[in-house]
C-alpha positions, -999 to +999 in steps of 0.1 A: +490+360-727+517+386-719+492+415-721+470+397-695+500+395-670+508+432-675+472+441-669+471+421-637+503+438-624+489+473-632+456+465-615+473+452-584+497+482-583+467+506-586+447+488-559+476+488-534+490+523-541+457+542-543+453+541-505+489+551-497+500+588-496+534+598-482+540+631-465+571+649-453+569+634-417+561+598-429+571+594-466+561+565-488+587+537-493+584+525-529+601+492-539+610+481-574+627+447-580+642+441-613+657+408-623+691+417-610+688+446-585+664+461-559+656+498-559+640+516-529+628+552-527+614+575-500+589+597-516+570+627-504+537+627-524+525+661-512+556+680-526+561+653-553+598+648-546+621+619-538+637+624-504+661+594-506+669+566-529+691+535-527+697+504-547+715+471-545+735+483-575+752+509-554+765+481-531+783+465-561+803+497-566+818+495-531+851+477-526+841+462-492+809+445-503+809+410-518+781+397-540+754+381-520+719+365-527+693+390-539+672+387-508+702+394-486+711+424-507+675+437-505+677+435-467+709+454-467+693+481-489+665+484-464+688+487-434+710+513-452+680+534-463+666+533-427+699+546-414+700+574-439+664+583-433+670+585-395+699+608-400+675+631-421+650+631-392+625+606-407+615+581-381+583+567-396+573+557-432+545+540-451+555+509-471+543+506-507+549+472-522+535+483-555+528+454-579+547+428-559+533+403-533+548+406-498+574+379-500+610+374-511+629+406-518+600+429-510+596+413-475+634+415-470+634+452-477+606+458-451+624+437-425+656+456-432+638+489-428+625+478-394+659+464-384+675+497-393+651+516-369+624+529-392+588+525-381+566+510-408 
């Protein structure tokens, strides 16, 4: 039963990600949601490098941030990543949800990126 679930996730990830390629001007925004934290990366697929990365784990290390719900933290990660991307000169990106459906934390990250000023 577990192998079937893993195969479904891998097939979904391949189906979604095969059409998405990030470039320097509009990199790919990759989302990973573990049980506790949300991780987001801006990736340039042409040069095969990560331009920016941020996680909800980094907010816990700050003194001014209190623990919030996972979806709220995911939205904060999106807003913060968008602000950092804009300071680096990136105004546009391609959203890659990977193996996840577009709801919950993944949707919150996308909304946060838009709220932060990034065009998706």
